[in-house]
N, C-alpha and C positions, 0 to 999 in steps of 0.2 A: 127073676123078679122084679116087680115095680114097687113105687113109694103107693101110699095109699093113706087117705085120709077120710072117715069117714065119721058123723056122729047121730046115732042111733036114726038112720036113715033119712034125716032132717037136712034140706038145704039152708046153709049155715052163711052170712056174707060174710068174707072172707075179712079179717081184722087183727092190724098189726099194732102194735104199741112201742114205741122207739122210747126210750129214758136216758138224760144225761148220764145220770150216775151209776155206777154198779147196786145190783140188788135192788133195782127199780125204783132206785129215788129220785130225785132232783127234777127238774120238767121235762114236761113230759108231752107226745104229740101221738096221737091216732089216728091211722090210714086204712083207709078199705078197697081204693084204688090206686093206679099207676100215679107215681109223681115223681116229675124231673128234676123237681130242685126242693130238698129237705131243709136246706139252710136255714130258710126263714124260721122256720118250728122249734130248730135247737141247735147250739153251738157243735156239740158233740154226741156222740152214742155210745154207753159203756152196757146199755144191759136192753132187751129185749124181747117184749111176750107178743105170741102168735097166738090169739086166742081161738081164730080159727082160717080154714083155709091154707095155701100155701104164697110163698113169695120170694122173691129175689131181690137182692140188698145190695148197692155198686158204693166204689169208694168214689166216687165222683157223679155229679151232677149230668145228667141227660143220659143216664145208664151206660156210664164208660166207669173202666181200672176195672178192677179184679168185683168178682162176682161169686156171691154167697147167696145157696140153697137155705131157707128157712119154712121147716113145719110146722105145725101146731106142736108148741112146749115154751119154756121158761129157760131165757137163756141169760142169766143172772149175772154174768161177766163172758162179754162180749169175747178178749184176749184172749179167757181161761177155753173157755167152750167151745167156739168155733174160729179161733187163731184170726182174724178180724179185728182191728185196731180201733178206733174210736171217732175214725174219721167215714159218715155214713153218709150221702149225700142225695142219693135216690134210690127208691124203690119201685119194685114191679109186681101187680099180683099177678097172680097165676088164674087163668079163670079155669073151673070147672069144666070138663073132656069127657065127652063118654063114647067115642067112636072109633075109628081105625086109626091106625097108626102107619104113615108110609115118611119114607126120607130115601132123598137121592145123593148119593157123595160122587164128587167128579173132585178127580187127580191133576186136575188144574184149574186157573181159572175160569170166571165168566162160563161156568157148565161145561168144560171141556175137557178133554178126554176120555179115559176109560169111567165110567158110571159102573157104581156099584148101589145097590136098594136096600133095604132097613125095615121090617116090619114089626120088630120087636128090640127087647134088651139084648143089647152083647159085650157081655164081660171082659172079652178083648179083641179088641179090633181088627191087630195085626194078625192072630191066629185064624181068623174068621174071613180075612180078605187079602190077607196074605201082602200088607201094605199097611202104614199107619199115616202118612205121609194126608190130606185131603184139602184143596184149595179153594172150593166150594162145595155148597148145599143148595137142596131144594128141599122143604120141609114141607110136606104136601100134606098132612093129617098128622094132629096129636102136638103136644109139647113135648120135649125132649131136654134129656140133661144131657151134654158132650165134658166129659173129662180127657183131661191129656196123658193122664197116666190109668194103665189096665186094670180090673176090678172096683172102678170107681171110687177113683182118687187123684189128688192131685189137684188144680185149677177148673173150675168148673166153671160152663157155658150153660146159660139157657137157651134153648133153638123155639122161638113157635113159628106158625106157619108161616110160609114167606123164603124170596131167594136169598142166600148170603153169595152175591158173587165172587167173594175172596174172603180167607179166611179172618180179616180185619175186621169184617162188617159182623160177625159174630163175640167180636172184642181178644178175639186170639192173638199170641202175641207169635205166634210162628204154626204152621200147619198140621202139630202133630196130633192125632186121634188116639186116645188109649181104652176109652170105653163108654156106652151109651144106655143110654136108661129110660124108657118110658115115663112119663109124669102123668099116673092115672087116679083115677075114682075118691074123687077130693069129695 
């Protein structure tokens, strides 16, 4: 299963709107690209509208802290609907991508040890590869969501193309990988 977003085959500019209060009330800020520090635009965020595209929002500036994947939709109460508190400090727009998907995982930091390759969704990493700890990875193609629990549950981490030389590079608290999903067809 892949995450998909399409709007009548038209290309839309990704757009997310942050609101200080629940139910889309209070001061707001619109964004259509990456923003490393949202603090100057609002003091707190209690509701969000994703008009088009997909975004990852972060609890701290510079894309740090807990990550939350948001696709098109209305989130009238962040705490109740997606489990995020009112402290959103950065966001990253996930670009449209329609190519191949390829990801290499390594058992040790710095791309060392045994290597495993993945080209499609993986609901249970341990069942498929007979291991659950990964210490580095190389996203060669595509954009991915990694979860620390099987069946796309638990903490989520956004992986875009590039090298992640240790689990802390993707924001992980540890090397545990439970499942992975491609982000496709925006």
